[in-house]
N, CA and C of each residue as an Amber inpcrd file, in Angstrom:
protein
   312
  94.0040000  78.0990000 117.9060000  94.9900000  78.2360000 116.8500000
  95.8310000  79.4760000 117.1480000  97.1480000  79.3380000 117.2660000
  97.9950000  80.5080000 117.5020000  97.9400000  81.4770000 116.3300000
  97.9980000  82.7440000 116.6470000  98.0140000  83.7820000 115.6140000
  99.4610000  84.1390000 115.2980000  99.7000000  84.5760000 114.0790000
 101.0070000  85.1310000 113.7270000 101.1900000  86.3920000 114.5660000
 102.4040000  86.8770000 114.6690000 102.6770000  88.0530000 115.4940000
 101.7740000  89.2250000 115.1010000 101.4700000  89.3430000 113.8220000
 100.5340000  90.3570000 113.3620000 100.0050000  89.9930000 111.9900000
  98.9430000  90.6920000 111.5950000  98.3450000  90.4210000 110.2900000
  99.2310000  90.9680000 109.1730000  99.0020000  90.4650000 107.9600000
  99.7660000  90.9170000 106.8030000  99.3160000  92.3110000 106.3840000
 100.1960000  93.0500000 105.7570000  99.8440000  94.3570000 105.2080000
  98.8210000  94.1640000 104.0960000  97.8650000  95.0820000 103.9480000
  96.8640000  94.9630000 102.8800000  97.5110000  94.9970000 101.4950000
  96.8530000  94.3400000 100.5430000  97.3240000  94.3550000  99.1590000
  96.1770000  94.7610000  98.2410000  96.5110000  95.0560000  96.9830000
  95.5100000  95.3810000  95.9640000  95.1620000  94.1330000  95.1570000
  93.9940000  94.1100000  94.5090000  93.5970000  92.9430000  93.7130000
  94.5630000  92.6100000  92.5760000  95.3410000  93.5800000  92.1430000
  96.2700000  93.3730000  91.0310000  97.6080000  92.7830000  91.4650000
  97.8170000  92.6400000  92.7660000  99.1170000  92.2050000  93.2730000
  99.2020000  90.6990000  93.5020000 100.4360000  90.1970000  93.3970000
 100.7840000  88.8450000  93.8000000 101.9680000  88.9910000  94.7460000
 101.8350000  88.4870000  95.9610000 102.8770000  88.6540000  96.9740000
 103.1810000  87.3260000  97.6550000 104.3850000  87.2240000  98.1940000
 104.7620000  86.0520000  98.9770000 104.5700000  86.4020000 100.4500000
 103.7500000  85.6170000 101.1240000 103.5020000  85.7870000 102.5470000
 104.3610000  84.7770000 103.2990000 104.8310000  85.1420000 104.4870000
 105.6600000  84.2030000 105.2480000 105.1790000  84.0660000 106.6830000
 105.3150000  82.8630000 107.1910000 104.9830000  82.5160000 108.5740000
 106.2610000  82.0090000 109.2360000 106.6880000  82.6650000 110.3070000
 107.9060000  82.2970000 111.0160000 107.5560000  81.4120000 112.2160000
 107.8950000  80.1460000 112.1310000 107.6060000  79.2020000 113.1990000
 108.7500000  79.0820000 114.2110000 109.8210000  79.8450000 114.0450000
 110.9950000  79.6840000 114.9070000 110.7120000  79.8430000 116.4030000
 109.7980000  80.7410000 116.8310000 109.5540000  80.8290000 118.2800000
 108.9410000  79.5540000 118.8830000 108.3480000  78.7050000 118.0650000
 107.6710000  77.5140000 118.5680000 108.4730000  76.2310000 118.3740000
 109.6610000  76.3500000 117.8040000 110.4410000  75.1640000 117.4500000
 111.6360000  75.0130000 118.3970000 111.8460000  73.8110000 118.9110000
 112.9800000  73.5300000 119.7900000 114.2830000  73.5210000 118.9910000
 115.3860000  73.7780000 119.6640000 116.7070000  73.7610000 119.0360000
 116.9380000  72.4140000 118.3630000 117.4030000  72.4520000 117.1280000
 117.6960000  71.2390000 116.3760000 116.5060000  70.6430000 115.6480000
 115.3130000  71.1320000 115.9320000 114.1050000  70.6290000 115.2700000
 113.9640000  71.3180000 113.9090000 113.3720000  70.6310000 112.9510000
 113.1710000  71.1980000 111.6110000 111.7090000  71.0480000 111.1900000
 111.3450000  71.7620000 110.1370000 110.0150000  71.6160000 109.5470000
 110.1090000  70.5710000 108.4530000 109.2090000  69.5960000 108.4940000
 109.2450000  68.4840000 107.5460000 108.2500000  68.7120000 106.4100000
 107.0210000  69.0740000 106.7480000 106.0020000  69.3270000 105.7260000
 105.2230000  70.5840000 106.0890000 104.5730000  71.1560000 105.0760000
 103.7480000  72.3440000 105.3210000 102.5440000  72.3470000 104.3890000
 101.4600000  72.9240000 104.8830000 100.2860000  73.1860000 104.0540000
  99.7980000  74.5840000 104.3870000  99.1900000  75.2320000 103.4150000
  98.6030000  76.5500000 103.6180000  97.1920000  76.5050000 103.0570000
  96.2500000  77.0400000 103.8200000  94.8670000  77.1450000 103.3560000
  94.3950000  78.5780000 103.5480000  93.2510000  78.8860000 102.9600000
  92.7300000  80.2510000 103.0150000  91.2180000  80.1820000 103.2030000
  90.7120000  81.0700000 104.0580000  89.2840000  81.1230000 104.3510000
  88.8400000  82.5770000 104.2380000  87.7150000  82.8090000 103.5960000
  87.1510000  84.1510000 103.4990000  86.4890000  84.4890000 104.8310000
  86.8600000  85.6430000 105.4280000  86.2390000  86.0360000 106.6940000
  85.3540000  87.2720000 106.5510000  85.5130000  88.0230000 105.4620000
  84.6580000  89.1920000 105.2110000  84.6910000  89.5050000 103.7230000
  83.5820000  90.0300000 103.2190000  83.5020000  90.3660000 101.8010000
  82.9260000  89.2230000 100.9920000  83.1680000  89.2810000  99.6790000
  82.6140000  88.2980000  98.7610000  83.7370000  87.7030000  97.9130000
  83.8010000  86.3770000  97.8890000  84.7450000  85.6530000  97.0420000
  84.2400000  84.2160000  96.9280000  83.7660000  83.8500000  95.7500000
  83.2120000  82.5120000  95.5370000  84.2830000  81.4240000  95.5320000
  85.5410000  81.8040000  95.2750000  86.6120000  80.8100000  95.1860000
  87.8680000  81.2800000  95.9270000  87.8090000  81.4190000  97.2380000
  88.9820000  81.9290000  97.9660000  90.2310000  81.0540000  97.8070000
  90.0690000  79.7520000  97.6660000  91.2360000  78.8740000  97.5160000
  92.0450000  79.2010000  96.2640000  91.3990000  79.8170000  95.2590000
  92.1160000  80.1620000  94.0260000  93.0820000  81.3270000  94.2390000
  93.0680000  81.9530000  95.3990000  93.9970000  83.0550000  95.7030000
  95.3830000  82.5390000  96.0470000  95.4830000  81.2500000  96.4160000
  96.7810000  80.6340000  96.6890000  97.4310000  80.2710000  95.3590000
  98.6280000  80.7430000  95.1440000  99.3370000  80.5060000  93.8820000
 100.4810000  79.5420000  94.1460000 100.3950000  78.3580000  93.5700000
 101.4260000  77.3520000  93.7840000 101.3340000  76.7290000  95.1700000
 102.3820000  76.0440000  95.5380000 102.4480000  75.3520000  96.8230000
 103.3200000  76.1310000  97.7940000 103.1310000  75.9180000  99.0880000
 104.0060000  76.5880000 100.0490000 105.4110000  75.9980000  99.9880000
 106.3820000  76.7960000 100.4030000 107.7580000  76.3020000 100.4620000
 108.3000000  76.5340000 101.8720000 109.2960000  75.7210000 102.2290000
 109.9260000  75.8080000 103.5370000 111.3280000  76.3700000 103.3530000
 111.6510000  77.4200000 104.1230000 112.9940000  77.9950000 104.1380000
 113.4290000  78.0650000 105.6010000 114.1460000  77.0540000 106.0460000
 114.5170000  76.9870000 107.4550000 113.2800000  76.7290000 108.3000000
 112.9210000  77.7110000 109.1410000 111.7400000  77.5780000 109.9960000
 110.6220000  78.5060000 109.5480000 110.7040000  78.9460000 108.2950000
 109.7140000  79.8700000 107.7250000 108.9730000  79.1910000 106.5830000
 107.6520000  79.3550000 106.5730000 106.8070000  78.8680000 105.4810000
 106.4650000  80.0610000 104.5970000 106.6030000  79.9020000 103.2910000
 106.2830000  80.9670000 102.3440000 105.2170000  80.4910000 101.3730000
 104.2660000  81.3820000 101.0710000 103.1650000  81.0630000 100.1570000
 102.8440000  82.2960000  99.3170000 102.8040000  82.1380000  97.9960000
 102.3940000  83.2350000  97.1320000 100.8720000  83.3090000  97.1040000
 100.3580000  84.5400000  97.1940000  98.9220000  84.8150000  97.1920000
  98.6900000  85.9630000  96.2200000  97.5560000  85.9380000  95.5130000
  97.2870000  87.0450000  94.5990000  95.8830000  87.0410000  94.0580000
  95.6210000  88.0690000  93.2950000  94.3280000  88.3210000  92.6380000
  93.1530000  88.2070000  93.6130000  93.3490000  88.7420000  94.8190000
  92.2700000  88.7040000  95.7970000  91.1180000  89.6080000  95.3590000
  89.9860000  89.4160000  95.9620000  88.8010000  90.1880000  95.6230000
  88.7870000  91.5010000  96.4180000  88.4360000  92.5790000  95.7400000
  88.4000000  93.9000000  96.3460000  87.5420000  93.9130000  97.6100000
  88.0410000  94.5440000  98.6430000  87.4500000  94.7030000  99.9890000
  87.1220000  93.3810000 100.6920000  87.7930000  92.3230000 100.3370000
  87.6420000  91.0420000 101.0260000  88.7640000  90.9030000 102.0550000
  88.4740000  90.1740000 103.1290000  89.4900000  89.8370000 104.1230000
  89.5610000  88.3260000 104.2290000  90.7750000  87.8210000 104.2100000
  91.0230000  86.3830000 104.2280000  91.7960000  85.9980000 105.4910000
  91.5990000  84.7800000 105.9440000  92.4090000  84.2000000 107.0040000
  93.3210000  83.1900000 106.3280000  94.6290000  83.4310000 106.3940000
  95.6090000  82.5330000 105.7910000  96.1280000  81.6390000 106.9230000
  96.0770000  80.3220000 106.7170000  96.3810000  79.3590000 107.7760000
  97.5220000  78.4500000 107.3190000  98.6300000  78.4750000 108.0700000
  99.7840000  77.6320000 107.7590000  99.9010000  76.5460000 108.8190000
 100.0650000  75.3160000 108.3660000 100.2310000  74.1760000 109.2650000
 101.5020000  73.4410000 108.8870000 102.2910000  73.0800000 109.8940000
 103.5440000  72.3580000 109.6530000 103.6060000  71.1200000 110.5280000
 104.3930000  70.1560000 110.0740000 104.7680000  69.0060000 110.8870000
 106.2670000  69.1110000 111.0880000 106.6960000  68.9550000 112.3520000
 108.1120000  69.0970000 112.6730000 108.8060000  67.7350000 112.7130000
 110.1220000  67.7950000 112.7570000 110.9050000  66.5640000 112.8320000
 110.6670000  65.8210000 114.1470000 110.1100000  66.5060000 115.1580000
 109.7650000  65.8650000 116.4320000 108.3570000  65.2830000 116.4090000
 107.6720000  65.3850000 115.2600000 106.3340000  64.8330000 115.1260000
 105.2190000  65.7570000 115.5900000 105.5480000  66.9920000 115.9530000
 104.5220000  67.9460000 116.3530000 103.8270000  68.5260000 115.1250000
 102.5490000  68.8550000 115.2780000 101.8040000  69.5760000 114.2520000
 101.4740000  70.9440000 114.8220000 101.9360000  71.9920000 114.1470000
 101.7400000  73.3670000 114.6090000 100.9910000  74.1580000 113.5490000
 100.1030000  75.0430000 113.9900000  99.3190000  75.8630000 113.0700000
  99.4050000  77.3220000 113.4890000  99.4870000  78.2000000 112.4850000
  99.5430000  79.6400000 112.7060000  98.6660000  80.3020000 111.6570000
  98.0320000  81.4380000 112.0120000  97.2210000  82.1250000 111.0160000
  97.3970000  83.6340000 111.1170000  97.0250000  84.3250000 110.0430000
  97.0510000  85.7840000 110.0040000  96.0500000  86.2380000 108.9310000
  95.5120000  87.4260000 109.1110000  94.5510000  87.9590000 108.1440000
  95.2460000  88.7580000 107.0410000  94.6500000  88.7490000 105.8670000
  95.0900000  89.5290000 104.7180000  93.8780000  90.2420000 104.1650000
  93.9480000  91.5690000 104.1000000  92.8510000  92.3720000 103.5620000
  93.2160000  92.8500000 102.1750000  92.2330000  92.8240000 101.2810000
  92.4260000  93.2890000  99.9180000  91.7520000  94.6660000  99.7920000
  92.5220000  95.6260000  99.3590000  92.0440000  96.9940000  99.2240000
  91.2230000  97.1580000  97.9440000  90.5080000  98.2540000  97.8660000
  89.7260000  98.5820000  96.6810000  90.5120000  99.5470000  95.8150000
  90.5450000  99.2920000  94.5310000  91.1330000 100.2420000  93.5840000
  90.0150000 101.1120000  93.0700000  90.1270000 102.4020000  93.3140000
  89.0470000 103.3080000  92.9340000  89.4130000 104.1750000  91.7670000
Protein backbone atom coordinates (compact mmCIF):
# COMPACT_ATOMS: atom_id res chain seq x y z
CA UNK A 1 0.00 0.00 0.00
CA UNK A 2 1.57 3.34 -0.99
CA UNK A 3 2.08 5.81 1.82
CA UNK A 4 1.09 9.46 1.65
CA UNK A 5 4.08 11.79 1.30
CA UNK A 6 4.05 12.15 5.08
CA UNK A 7 1.92 11.53 8.13
CA UNK A 8 -0.67 14.04 9.33
CA UNK A 9 0.16 16.55 12.05
CA UNK A 10 -0.97 15.39 15.52
CA UNK A 11 -4.31 16.62 16.84
CA UNK A 12 -5.99 16.87 20.25
CA UNK A 13 -9.03 14.79 21.29
CA UNK A 14 -11.17 17.94 21.23
CA UNK A 15 -10.44 18.72 17.58
CA UNK A 16 -12.25 17.93 14.35
CA UNK A 17 -10.11 18.37 11.23
CA UNK A 18 -10.33 17.69 7.52
CA UNK A 19 -7.55 15.41 6.30
CA UNK A 20 -6.64 15.27 2.61
CA UNK A 21 -4.98 12.72 0.35
CA UNK A 22 -3.52 14.01 -2.93
CA UNK A 23 -3.66 11.33 -5.62
CA UNK A 24 -2.40 13.62 -8.41
CA UNK A 25 1.10 12.06 -8.62
CA UNK A 26 -0.49 8.67 -9.42
CA UNK A 27 -3.10 9.83 -11.93
CA UNK A 28 -2.54 10.08 -15.70
CA UNK A 29 -3.40 13.29 -17.56
CA UNK A 30 -7.14 13.50 -18.21
CA UNK A 31 -7.98 10.79 -15.67
CA UNK A 32 -10.40 11.61 -12.83
CA UNK A 33 -11.42 10.12 -9.49
CA UNK A 34 -14.82 8.44 -9.70
CA UNK A 35 -15.37 7.04 -6.20
CA UNK A 36 -13.60 7.15 -2.85
CA UNK A 37 -13.70 5.41 0.50
CA UNK A 38 -11.81 6.15 3.69
CA UNK A 39 -11.24 3.73 6.56
CA UNK A 40 -9.38 3.96 9.85
CA UNK A 41 -7.42 1.39 11.84
CA UNK A 42 -6.01 1.74 15.35
CA UNK A 43 -2.25 1.05 15.31
CA UNK A 44 -1.32 2.11 18.87
CA UNK A 45 -3.15 3.01 22.06
CA UNK A 46 -6.70 2.17 23.07
CA UNK A 47 -9.89 2.88 21.12
CA UNK A 48 -12.82 0.45 21.13
CA UNK A 49 -14.51 2.20 18.19
CA UNK A 50 -11.91 3.71 15.84
CA UNK A 51 -14.37 3.86 12.92
CA UNK A 52 -16.42 6.40 14.91
CA UNK A 53 -13.55 8.90 14.45
CA UNK A 54 -14.56 9.34 10.79
CA UNK A 55 -17.12 12.13 10.56
CA UNK A 56 -19.35 11.98 7.50
CA UNK A 57 -18.30 10.64 4.13
CA UNK A 58 -15.18 11.46 2.13
CA UNK A 59 -15.44 14.02 -0.65
CA UNK A 60 -13.57 14.38 -3.93
CA UNK A 61 -12.10 17.74 -4.98
CA UNK A 62 -10.28 17.24 -8.26
CA UNK A 63 -7.62 14.62 -7.49
CA UNK A 64 -7.78 15.11 -3.71
CA UNK A 65 -9.84 13.08 -1.24
CA UNK A 66 -10.96 14.89 1.92
CA UNK A 67 -12.27 13.29 5.12
CA UNK A 68 -13.24 14.91 8.42
CA UNK A 69 -11.85 13.14 11.50
CA UNK A 70 -12.34 14.00 15.16
CA UNK A 71 -12.78 13.11 18.80
CA UNK A 72 -9.84 10.72 18.67
CA UNK A 73 -8.69 8.97 21.81
CA UNK A 74 -5.81 10.50 23.77
CA UNK A 75 -2.36 9.03 22.92
CA UNK A 76 -3.80 6.79 20.20
CA UNK A 77 -2.31 6.50 16.71
CA UNK A 78 -4.50 5.70 13.74
CA UNK A 79 -3.80 4.62 10.17
CA UNK A 80 -6.13 6.51 7.82
CA UNK A 81 -6.59 4.67 4.51
CA UNK A 82 -8.03 6.30 1.37
CA UNK A 83 -9.00 4.21 -1.65
CA UNK A 84 -10.17 5.58 -4.99
CA UNK A 85 -11.38 4.23 -8.30
CA UNK A 86 -10.29 6.23 -11.33
CA UNK A 87 -12.02 6.89 -14.62
CA UNK A 88 -9.50 4.44 -16.17
CA UNK A 89 -10.78 1.69 -13.87
CA UNK A 90 -7.72 1.65 -11.61
CA UNK A 91 -8.07 1.19 -7.85
CA UNK A 92 -5.47 3.14 -5.87
CA UNK A 93 -4.89 3.21 -2.12
CA UNK A 94 -2.90 5.61 0.05
CA UNK A 95 -2.45 5.79 3.82
CA UNK A 96 -0.99 8.05 6.51
CA UNK A 97 -0.85 7.97 10.31
CA UNK A 98 -2.64 10.39 12.64
CA UNK A 99 -1.57 10.66 16.27
CA UNK A 100 -3.82 12.05 18.98
CA UNK A 101 -2.07 14.06 21.66
CA UNK A 102 -2.84 14.03 25.37
CA UNK A 103 -4.41 17.04 27.03
CA UNK A 104 -2.82 17.39 30.42
